[in-house]
C-alpha positions as CSV (number, residue, x, y, z in Angstrom):
1,X,-8.7,26.6,13.5
2,X,-6.4,27.6,10.7
3,X,-4.8,24.3,10.6
4,X,-8.2,22.7,10.2
5,X,-9.2,24.9,7.6
6,X,-5.8,24.3,5.9
7,X,-6.5,20.7,6.2
8,X,-10.1,20.6,4.6
9,X,-8.7,22.9,1.7
10,X,-5.8,20.4,1.1
11,X,-7.9,17.3,1.3
12,X,-10.2,18.8,-1.5
13,X,-7.0,19.6,-3.4
14,X,-5.8,16.1,-3.0
15,X,-9.1,14.8,-4.5
16,X,-8.6,17.0,-7.4
17,X,-5.0,16.0,-7.9
18,X,-6.1,12.2,-7.7
19,X,-8.3,12.9,-10.6
20,X,-5.8,14.6,-12.6
21,X,-3.4,11.8,-12.0
22,X,-5.7,9.2,-13.3
23,X,-6.2,11.3,-16.3
24,X,-2.6,11.9,-17.1
25,X,-1.8,8.3,-15.9
26,X,0.9,9.1,-13.3
27,X,1.0,8.2,-9.7
28,X,-1.3,10.4,-7.3
29,X,1.5,10.4,-4.5
30,X,3.8,12.4,-7.0
31,X,1.2,15.2,-7.3
32,X,0.7,15.3,-3.4
33,X,4.4,15.5,-3.0
34,X,4.5,18.3,-5.1
35,X,1.6,19.9,-3.4
36,X,3.3,19.3,0.0
37,X,6.5,20.9,-1.1
38,X,4.2,24.0,-2.3
39,X,3.0,24.4,1.2
40,X,6.6,25.5,2.4
41,X,6.1,28.6,0.4
42,X,2.7,29.5,1.7
43,X,2.6,32.7,3.7
44,X,1.2,32.4,7.3
45,X,1.3,28.4,7.4
46,X,0.9,27.0,11.0
47,X,3.9,25.3,12.7
48,X,2.9,22.0,13.8
49,X,4.7,19.7,16.5
50,X,3.6,16.1,17.0
51,X,4.7,13.6,19.5
52,X,7.1,11.1,17.5
53,X,5.4,7.9,19.1
54,X,2.0,9.4,18.0
55,X,3.3,9.9,14.5
56,X,4.3,6.3,14.2
57,X,1.1,4.9,15.5
58,X,-1.3,7.1,13.7
59,X,0.4,7.0,10.4
60,X,2.3,3.7,10.2
61,X,-0.3,1.3,12.0
62,X,-3.2,1.4,9.6
63,X,-1.1,1.7,6.4
64,X,1.0,-1.4,7.6
65,X,-2.1,-3.3,8.3
66,X,-3.9,-2.4,5.0
67,X,-0.8,-3.6,3.1
68,X,-0.4,-6.8,5.0
69,X,-4.2,-7.5,4.9
70,X,-3.8,-7.6,0.8
71,X,-0.6,-9.5,0.8
72,X,-0.8,-12.9,-0.7
73,X,1.0,-15.7,1.5
74,X,1.2,-17.9,-1.7
75,X,3.1,-15.0,-3.5
76,X,5.3,-14.6,-0.7
77,X,6.2,-18.2,-0.6
78,X,6.5,-18.4,-4.3
79,X,9.0,-15.4,-4.7
80,X,10.6,-16.0,-1.4
81,X,14.2,-15.5,-2.9
82,X,13.9,-12.4,-4.9
83,X,11.7,-10.9,-2.1
84,X,14.5,-11.7,0.6
85,X,17.0,-10.1,-1.7
86,X,14.9,-7.0,-1.7
87,X,13.2,-6.7,1.6
88,X,16.4,-7.5,3.4
89,X,19.4,-7.2,1.1
90,X,18.4,-3.8,-0.6
91,X,17.1,-2.4,2.6
92,X,20.5,-3.1,4.4
93,X,22.7,-2.1,1.2
94,X,20.8,1.2,0.9
95,X,21.0,1.8,4.6
96,X,24.7,1.3,4.4
97,X,25.5,3.3,1.4
98,X,23.4,6.3,2.8
99,X,24.8,6.1,6.1
100,X,28.4,6.3,4.9
101,X,27.4,9.4,2.8
102,X,25.7,11.0,5.8
103,X,28.9,10.2,8.0
104,X,31.3,11.4,5.4
105,X,29.6,14.3,3.9
106,X,27.3,15.7,6.4
107,X,29.4,14.8,9.5
108,X,26.5,12.9,11.2
109,X,27.2,10.4,14.0
110,X,27.1,6.9,12.9
111,X,24.0,6.0,14.8
112,X,22.0,9.3,13.3
113,X,23.6,8.4,9.8
114,X,22.2,4.8,10.1
115,X,18.9,6.1,11.1
116,X,18.8,8.4,7.9
117,X,19.6,5.2,5.8
118,X,16.8,3.3,7.3
119,X,14.4,6.1,6.8
120,X,15.0,6.4,3.0
121,X,15.7,2.6,2.3
122,X,12.2,1.4,2.0
123,X,10.2,1.9,-1.2
124,X,6.6,2.5,-1.2
125,X,4.4,-0.1,-3.7
126,X,1.5,2.5,-3.8
127,X,2.8,4.9,-6.4
128,X,4.3,1.9,-8.5
129,X,0.8,0.1,-8.2
130,X,-1.0,3.3,-9.5
131,X,0.7,3.1,-12.6
132,X,1.5,-0.8,-13.0
133,X,-2.2,-1.4,-12.6
134,X,-2.9,0.5,-16.0
135,X,-0.7,-2.0,-17.8
136,X,-0.7,-5.8,-17.8
137,X,2.8,-6.4,-16.5
138,X,4.0,-9.6,-15.4
139,X,2.2,-10.9,-12.4
140,X,5.6,-11.9,-10.8
141,X,6.8,-8.2,-10.8
142,X,3.6,-6.7,-9.1
143,X,3.8,-9.5,-6.6
144,X,7.5,-9.0,-5.9
145,X,6.9,-5.2,-5.6
146,X,3.8,-5.7,-3.2
147,X,5.6,-8.2,-0.9
148,X,8.6,-6.2,-0.9
149,X,6.7,-2.9,0.2
150,X,5.4,-4.8,3.3
151,X,8.5,-6.6,4.3
152,X,10.9,-3.8,3.7
153,X,9.1,-1.6,5.9
154,X,9.3,-4.0,8.7
155,X,13.2,-4.3,8.1
156,X,13.8,-0.7,7.7
157,X,11.8,0.4,10.7
158,X,13.5,-2.3,13.0
159,X,16.8,-0.8,12.0
160,X,15.4,2.6,12.5
161,X,14.3,1.9,16.2
162,X,17.6,0.5,17.0
163,X,19.6,3.3,15.2
164,X,17.4,6.0,17.1
165,X,17.9,4.3,20.5
166,X,21.6,4.2,20.0
167,X,21.9,7.8,18.8
168,X,20.2,8.9,22.0
169,X,22.1,6.8,24.6
170,X,24.8,4.0,24.7
171,X,23.7,0.5,23.4
172,X,25.8,-2.6,23.8
173,X,25.5,-4.9,20.7
174,X,25.8,-8.0,23.1
175,X,22.7,-6.8,24.9
176,X,20.8,-5.6,22.0
177,X,21.0,-8.8,19.7
178,X,19.3,-11.2,22.4
179,X,16.7,-8.5,22.9
180,X,15.8,-8.1,19.2
181,X,15.6,-11.8,18.7
182,X,13.3,-12.1,21.7
183,X,11.4,-9.3,20.5
184,X,10.9,-10.7,17.0
185,X,9.8,-14.0,18.4
186,X,7.3,-12.4,20.8
187,X,6.1,-10.2,18.3
188,X,5.2,-13.3,15.9
189,X,3.3,-14.9,18.7
190,X,1.6,-11.7,20.0
191,X,0.4,-10.6,16.5
192,X,-1.2,-14.2,15.8
193,X,-2.9,-14.3,19.3
194,X,-4.4,-10.8,19.0
195,X,-5.6,-11.6,15.4
196,X,-7.5,-14.6,16.7
197,X,-9.0,-12.6,19.7
198,X,-9.8,-9.9,17.1
199,X,-11.8,-12.3,15.0
200,X,-13.8,-13.6,18.0
201,X,-14.7,-9.9,18.7
202,X,-15.7,-9.2,15.0
203,X,-17.9,-12.1,14.8
204,X,-20.0,-10.9,17.5
205,X,-20.5,-7.4,15.9
206,X,-23.5,-7.0,13.4
207,X,-23.5,-3.7,11.9
208,X,-21.0,-2.2,9.5
209,X,-20.1,1.0,11.3
210,X,-19.2,-0.6,14.8
211,X,-17.2,-3.2,12.9
212,X,-15.2,-0.5,11.2
213,X,-14.7,1.4,14.3
214,X,-13.5,-1.8,16.3
215,X,-11.1,-2.5,13.4
216,X,-9.4,0.9,13.6
217,X,-9.4,0.7,17.5
218,X,-8.0,-2.7,17.4
219,X,-5.3,-1.5,15.0
220,X,-4.0,1.2,17.2
221,X,-4.5,-0.9,20.3
222,X,-2.2,-3.9,18.7
223,X,0.2,-1.2,18.1
224,X,0.4,0.5,21.5
225,X,0.1,-2.7,23.4
226,X,3.3,-4.2,21.5
227,X,5.2,-1.0,22.0
228,X,4.4,-0.9,25.7
229,X,5.5,-4.7,26.1
230,X,8.8,-3.9,24.3
231,X,7.6,-5.9,21.3
232,X,8.3,-4.8,17.6
233,X,5.2,-3.1,16.9
234,X,5.8,-3.3,13.0
235,X,6.1,-7.1,13.0
236,X,3.1,-7.5,15.5
237,X,0.9,-5.4,13.2
238,X,1.8,-7.2,10.2
239,X,1.4,-10.8,11.5
240,X,-2.0,-9.5,13.2
241,X,-3.1,-8.3,9.8
242,X,-2.4,-11.6,7.9
243,X,-4.0,-13.7,10.7
244,X,-7.4,-11.7,10.1
245,X,-7.0,-11.7,6.5
246,X,-6.9,-15.4,6.2
247,X,-10.3,-16.0,7.8
248,X,-11.9,-12.6,8.6
249,X,-13.7,-11.9,5.2
250,X,-15.6,-15.3,5.3
251,X,-16.7,-14.2,8.9
252,X,-18.2,-10.8,7.8
253,X,-21.3,-9.9,6.0
254,X,-21.2,-8.6,2.4
255,X,-22.4,-5.3,3.5
256,X,-19.7,-5.0,6.3
257,X,-17.0,-6.1,4.0
258,X,-17.9,-3.5,1.1
259,X,-18.2,-0.9,3.9
260,X,-14.9,-1.8,5.7
261,X,-12.9,-1.8,2.4
262,X,-14.3,1.7,1.5
263,X,-13.6,3.1,4.8
264,X,-10.0,1.8,4.9
265,X,-9.2,3.0,1.3
266,X,-10.4,6.4,2.3
267,X,-8.5,6.3,5.5
268,X,-5.2,5.4,3.9
269,X,-5.7,8.2,1.4
270,X,-6.3,10.8,4.1
271,X,-3.2,9.5,5.9
272,X,-1.2,10.0,2.9
273,X,-2.4,13.6,2.4
274,X,-2.0,14.6,5.9
275,X,1.7,13.0,6.0
276,X,2.7,15.3,3.0
277,X,0.9,18.2,4.4
278,X,2.8,17.8,7.9
279,X,6.2,17.0,6.2
280,X,5.9,20.2,3.9
281,X,5.3,22.2,7.0
282,X,8.3,20.6,8.8
283,X,10.3,21.2,5.5
284,X,9.5,25.1,5.7
285,X,10.6,25.5,9.3
286,X,13.7,23.6,8.6
287,X,14.7,25.8,5.6
288,X,14.1,28.8,7.8
289,X,16.5,27.4,10.4
290,X,19.1,26.4,8.0
291,X,19.7,30.0,6.9
292,X,23.0,31.1,5.0
293,X,25.6,28.8,4.2
294,X,24.1,25.9,6.3
295,X,21.0,26.0,3.9
296,X,23.0,25.4,0.7
297,X,25.0,22.5,2.4
298,X,21.9,21.0,3.5
299,X,20.3,21.1,-0.1
300,X,23.5,19.8,-1.6
301,X,23.6,16.8,1.0
302,X,19.8,16.1,0.3
303,X,20.5,16.0,-3.4
304,X,23.3,13.7,-2.7
305,X,21.2,11.2,-0.8
306,X,18.4,11.2,-3.4
307,X,21.1,10.2,-6.0
308,X,22.5,7.5,-3.9
309,X,19.0,6.1,-3.1
310,X,18.3,5.8,-6.8
311,X,21.6,4.4,-8.0
312,X,22.1,1.9,-5.0
313,X,18.7,0.3,-5.7
314,X,19.4,0.0,-9.5
315,X,22.9,-1.5,-8.7
316,X,21.5,-3.9,-6.1
317,X,18.6,-5.1,-8.2
318,X,20.5,-5.6,-11.5
319,X,23.4,-7.0,-9.8
320,X,21.2,-9.7,-7.9
321,X,19.5,-10.3,-11.3
322,X,22.8,-11.1,-13.0
323,X,23.5,-13.4,-10.2
324,X,20.0,-15.2,-10.2
325,X,19.9,-15.7,-13.8
326,X,23.4,-17.3,-13.6
327,X,22.3,-19.7,-10.7
328,X,19.1,-20.5,-12.5
329,X,21.0,-22.3,-15.5
330,X,22.0,-24.9,-12.7
331,X,18.7,-25.0,-11.1
332,X,15.2,-26.6,-11.5
333,X,12.4,-24.9,-13.2
334,X,11.2,-23.0,-10.0
335,X,14.5,-21.4,-9.6
336,X,14.3,-20.5,-13.2
337,X,10.9,-18.9,-12.8
338,X,12.1,-16.8,-10.0
339,X,15.1,-15.3,-11.8
340,X,14.0,-11.9,-13.4
341,X,14.8,-11.1,-16.7
342,X,16.8,-8.0,-17.5
343,X,13.9,-5.8,-18.5
344,X,11.9,-7.0,-15.3
345,X,14.9,-6.1,-13.3
346,X,15.3,-2.7,-14.9
347,X,11.7,-2.1,-14.0
348,X,11.8,-3.3,-10.4
349,X,14.9,-1.2,-9.8
350,X,13.3,1.8,-11.2
351,X,10.2,1.2,-8.9
352,X,12.0,2.7,-5.9
353,X,9.5,5.6,-5.3
354,X,9.6,6.5,-1.5
355,X,6.3,7.5,0.3
356,X,4.4,7.4,3.6
357,X,6.8,5.3,5.7
358,X,9.7,7.6,4.8
359,X,7.9,10.7,5.5
360,X,6.6,9.4,9.0
361,X,9.9,8.0,10.2
362,X,11.7,11.2,9.5
363,X,8.8,13.2,11.2
364,X,8.8,11.0,14.2
365,X,12.6,11.7,15.0
366,X,12.8,13.3,18.3
367,X,13.3,17.1,18.5
368,X,16.8,16.5,20.1
369,X,18.0,13.8,17.6
370,X,21.5,14.8,16.3
371,X,21.4,16.0,12.8
372,X,17.5,16.0,12.7
373,X,17.2,19.1,10.3
374,X,19.4,17.9,7.6
375,X,18.0,14.2,7.8
376,X,14.4,15.4,7.7
377,X,15.1,17.5,4.7
378,X,17.1,14.9,3.1
379,X,13.9,12.4,3.6
380,X,11.6,15.0,2.2
381,X,13.9,15.4,-0.9
382,X,14.2,11.6,-1.4
383,X,10.3,11.3,-1.4
384,X,9.7,14.3,-3.6
385,X,12.5,13.5,-5.9
386,X,11.8,9.7,-6.3
387,X,8.1,10.3,-6.7
388,X,8.6,13.0,-9.4
389,X,11.5,11.5,-11.3
390,X,10.7,8.0,-11.1
391,X,7.0,8.1,-10.8
392,X,6.4,10.2,-13.5
393,X,8.8,8.5,-16.0
394,X,7.4,5.1,-15.1
395,X,4.7,5.1,-17.9
396,X,7.2,5.9,-20.7
397,X,9.8,3.4,-19.4
398,X,6.9,0.6,-19.5
399,X,6.2,1.3,-23.1
400,X,9.9,1.4,-23.8
401,X,10.4,-2.0,-22.0
402,X,7.6,-3.5,-23.9
403,X,7.0,-6.3,-21.4
404,X,4.8,-9.3,-22.4
405,X,1.4,-8.8,-21.2
406,X,0.4,-11.0,-18.2
407,X,-3.0,-12.7,-18.0
408,X,-2.3,-14.7,-14.9
409,X,-4.9,-13.1,-12.7
410,X,-7.7,-13.1,-15.5
411,X,-7.0,-16.8,-16.0
412,X,-7.1,-17.6,-12.1
413,X,-10.2,-15.5,-12.0
414,X,-11.8,-17.4,-14.8
415,X,-10.8,-20.7,-13.3
416,X,-12.3,-19.9,-10.0
417,X,-15.6,-18.4,-11.4
418,X,-16.1,-21.7,-13.3
419,X,-15.8,-23.6,-9.8
420,X,-17.9,-21.2,-7.9
421,X,-20.8,-21.3,-10.6
422,X,-20.6,-25.0,-10.6
423,X,-20.8,-25.3,-6.9
424,X,-24.0,-23.0,-7.1
425,X,-25.5,-25.2,-9.7
426,X,-24.7,-28.3,-7.7
427,X,-26.6,-27.1,-4.6
428,X,-29.6,-25.9,-6.6
429,X,-29.9,-29.1,-8.6
430,X,-32.0,-30.6,-5.6
431,X,-34.5,-27.5,-5.9
432,X,-37.4,-28.0,-8.3
433,X,-39.4,-24.8,-7.9
434,X,-39.8,-22.2,-10.8
435,X,-37.6,-19.6,-8.7
436,X,-34.7,-22.4,-8.5
437,X,-35.1,-23.0,-12.4
438,X,-34.6,-19.4,-12.8
439,X,-31.7,-19.0,-10.6
440,X,-30.1,-22.1,-12.3
441,X,-30.4,-20.6,-15.7
442,X,-28.6,-17.5,-14.6
443,X,-25.7,-19.5,-13.0
444,X,-25.6,-21.8,-16.2
445,X,-25.2,-18.6,-18.4
446,X,-22.5,-17.3,-16.2
447,X,-20.7,-20.5,-16.1
448,X,-20.9,-20.8,-19.9
449,X,-19.0,-17.4,-20.2
450,X,-16.4,-18.5,-17.3
451,X,-15.7,-21.6,-19.3
452,X,-14.5,-19.6,-22.2
453,X,-11.8,-17.3,-20.9
454,X,-10.2,-16.8,-24.2
455,X,-13.4,-15.1,-25.4
456,X,-12.8,-12.0,-23.8
457,X,-15.2,-10.1,-26.0
458,X,-18.2,-12.2,-24.8
459,X,-17.3,-11.9,-21.1
460,X,-17.0,-8.1,-21.5
461,X,-20.4,-8.0,-23.4
462,X,-22.1,-10.1,-20.8
463,X,-21.0,-7.8,-17.9
464,X,-21.8,-4.5,-20.0
465,X,-25.1,-5.9,-20.7
466,X,-25.7,-6.5,-17.1
467,X,-24.6,-2.9,-16.3
468,X,-26.6,-1.6,-18.8
469,X,-29.7,-3.2,-17.5
470,X,-28.7,-2.0,-14.0
471,X,-28.6,1.5,-15.2
472,X,-32.2,1.3,-16.3
473,X,-33.2,-0.4,-13.0
474,X,-31.7,2.9,-11.3
475,X,-33.5,5.2,-13.6
476,X,-36.7,3.2,-12.8
477,X,-36.1,3.3,-9.1
478,X,-35.5,7.1,-9.1
479,X,-38.7,7.6,-10.9
480,X,-40.8,5.6,-8.5
481,X,-39.5,7.6,-5.5
482,X,-39.8,10.9,-7.4
483,X,-43.5,10.3,-8.1
484,X,-44.1,9.0,-4.6
485,X,-44.9,5.4,-5.5
486,X,-42.5,4.4,-2.9
487,X,-40.8,5.9,0.2
488,X,-37.3,6.3,1.2
489,X,-36.9,3.0,3.3
490,X,-37.9,0.9,0.2
491,X,-35.9,2.9,-2.1
492,X,-32.7,2.6,-0.1
493,X,-33.3,-1.3,0.4
494,X,-33.7,-1.7,-3.4
495,X,-30.7,0.7,-4.2
496,X,-28.6,-1.6,-2.0
497,X,-29.8,-4.7,-3.9
498,X,-28.9,-3.1,-7.2
499,X,-25.5,-1.9,-5.8
500,X,-24.6,-5.6,-5.1
501,X,-25.7,-6.6,-8.5
502,X,-23.3,-3.7,-10.1
503,X,-20.6,-5.1,-7.8
504,X,-21.1,-8.4,-9.1
505,X,-21.0,-7.2,-12.9
506,X,-17.9,-5.1,-12.3
507,X,-15.9,-6.5,-9.4
508,X,-12.7,-4.8,-10.5
509,X,-14.3,-1.7,-11.9
510,X,-13.0,-2.6,-15.4
511,X,-16.4,-2.4,-17.4
512,X,-18.6,0.8,-17.8
513,X,-22.3,0.7,-18.4
514,X,-23.4,1.2,-22.0
515,X,-24.9,4.4,-22.9
516,X,-27.8,5.1,-24.9
């Protein structure tokens, strides 16, 4: 019961910290990390033990699916070279450098040192996105960071799995390589097949609640099934999510989409909170066990790992940037477009905050894993240190770099808006009723605004006026229910219609209603 009460309190604290992070414009995971560290000093905090396999399935599966669902295949293909250098090259480079430090400085076995390197190698784009979303940084940078966050998780966790297995028992390389290749191919096929089966199931479910439950059950089921079959659960879940993302939204009703997206956003937030709480409790027990001289050495080692993680990413990113810019001089326009600028390279290199994947991978280490306590402490230090040092300094860095604002997404939205408004007008052109004329007039006005994307003030005013009118609609609806003119059933049906209108007027939450 004490754990349940603590969890409720921490969830409410996390909500308050999220509001504070928006106000002071720093990544909310940075404040969560500080709160998680503070738990280690709370008297009477419970000790929690959780099965390693359960930790991976519970925390990693939904987070990976959420990230893969939002990943653009177009951007993955467009920026394939920098993504490959980051998602594979940077992860391997960081893993090797950290492993050398763990082997030489802490005396960890080679396999355990590699596991530590894989744990702290993958950056988390959530913290960076929380700040970058407030600035119009070049779309190339945000696309690369988002794609890297997905692919580097798969790379790091594959290395992690192999290293953990090797640390607990002998593994022959000649036997492991064919197994890994077969597992990778099988995971790709399984993810696609399971994604298609999931789509067939979702088309037969009508209500939003059941659809959301099936999606969560399917996510965990795919992870467990892949793990039981000896496949890579990480690759399987990523392919599964991308398969659903391509056609799933079209097969779902608007209500189901809105409900599903809201639930997933909340679930990922709760998982982040719980992960930081659990890691804080783990850190406390580890500090207590590492008493005396061992404790000081463990903290020095953790600080060294943090420094290596930050420096190795900057060295890799800036070094690759120099090479790419040199190669771009002899290439075509596409290669030149993929070459990052020096300022862009600095930003990408500094966006190396570690997050949920690092926490859970460390937490999932078996209790008898060699060097588990210093490894977990180092992982928690890396997450806390990168989120605080890099996350909180990201906003000043963006101002200092003064990157050119990017209107790529706004242009694409405006272009697509013109096309979809014209499609609506075309299909309504054959209707001659008064209702059709009124609807055509509305779409014509929206198309006129969309055809002038450079007139941002007009577009903003258009949406703000719609939101202003919607606010009056809500006030009138509340009054009708208050005086008994309508009942709750009619109220909620009209409330839903107004909700859809408000979503259409502020699709990205950029505009706020006018106030009287």
